[in-house]
C-alpha positions, 0 to 999 in steps of 0.5 A: 500500500502506497504511503499517504503523501503530505503536500506542502502549502503555499506558506511552507513553499514561501518560507522554504524558498526563502531559506533555500535561496539564502543558505544555498549561497551562504556557506552554511548549507541549504540542504541542511537547513531545509532539513533542520528548520522544518524538523525544529518547527515540527508538525506538518513541517517535520512530516515533509522531512520524514518523507524525504526517505521515500523513493519518490519524495515531492519535498526533495524534488521541490527543494532540488528544483529550487536550485534553478532559481539560484542558478539563474541568479548566478548566471545573471550576476556573472553573465559577462564572465560567462559570455567571456569564458564560453567564447574562450572555450570555443576559441581554444577548441578551434585553435587547439591550444590554451594560451590566454587567461580566459581560456585557462580559467574556463578550462579550470572550471570545466576540470573542477566540475567533473568530479562533483558532476560525476558524483552528483549524477551517480549518488545525489538521490542516494545520499539525499535520501539516506542523510536528509535526516535531522541528526545527520544534518546536524552532525554534518552542519557541525562538521561544516563549521569545523571546515570553515574554521580550519580554512580560515585559520590556514588562510590567516598564516602570514606567509599564506596571506601574503602569497594570496594577496594580489600584487597591488595589495602585497605589504598592506594590512587587511583593512587597507586591502579592503579600502583599496579593493573598494577604490579599484572595484571597477578598475580593469587592470585589477580585474585582469590581475585577479583573473590571471591569479585565479587562472594560475591555480592549476588543474589539480587544484581546480580538480580538488576544489571541485571534488570538495564540493562533492561533500555538499551531497551530505545534508549540512555540508555547504557547497560554497563553504567547502569550495571556498575552503578548498580555494583558501587551502590552495592559496586564493584570497577570500574574494577570489575563492568566493568567485571561483566557488560561485562560478563552479557552482553555477553549472552544478546547481543548474544541472541539479535543478534541471534534472528535477524538471521532469519530476516536477512536471510529472506525477511527482509534481502533482499538487505542488506546481504552484508551490514550486513557482512561489518557492522559486520566486522567493529563492531567486530574491534571497539568492540575489541578496546573498550573491550581492552581499557576499561579494562585498562582504568577503572583500574585507571579512572572514569565514569565522561568523559562518563557522561559529554559526554552524558550530552552534546551530549544528551542536544544539541540533545534535543535542535536540535530535540526538537526545530527545 
């Protein structure tokens, strides 16, 4: 006998959409929060999460489908970069060599997408149904905080910090670098210098940063957080690590959402299609806020507040769902 499926209402779709859009780009795990927050609220909210372990879960399809809204926002925010990089890939294929900064950066994104793309296609549904449980999400959210904390500690070593700074900033204090970044935000030479530095991280580094994103298949581990951490461990500035994480995430998030379109337009989406529209609009709004805010935030600030939040929220949730 098939289990009775509870379909979310419009208020739940709105709230979950707002949460997903914000936490997908903040380094605090969207999947973890779409598991933990409804579980904390209880009642029909918690029922949504319990249904995620079903072989066909409308809530899981809804949450993953919201990724399309986030991907559209990222594509819009970085559209000039994407036009430039797509042209670079085509040019390098035609000429059969990679020589320019744009070509190197474009192929690094391709390389970094390979591990997370392969693992995501093969294991996404399995991992999300196995680990989309409150206690597991709480444990992984705590682990996410430890990853962010470790990356920031490594980044703050004087030798690493000096190596990561663009040539214009070397020798300057962190606040001075932030003021300089604001002053030259529209300076073409500075953007070129940043792209050049980013394109020189190498294929293996790009591959491992992409592989780190695969950890986001576990509810509670942030896609952007682990990618940023990987970038910091590989010597990038926070600003460049964030940009690379967003650029790398765009095709992955877009693909994850696109794969759920068939489910949402088929029988699994019956009863929630209107909710999907409401949730997607809400996710797009908070995603836009997140990408604008974080692009400015990481010019001068650190991952520590996000690490502390994950440790506290994860730890409290471990106690709540592990002991009661």
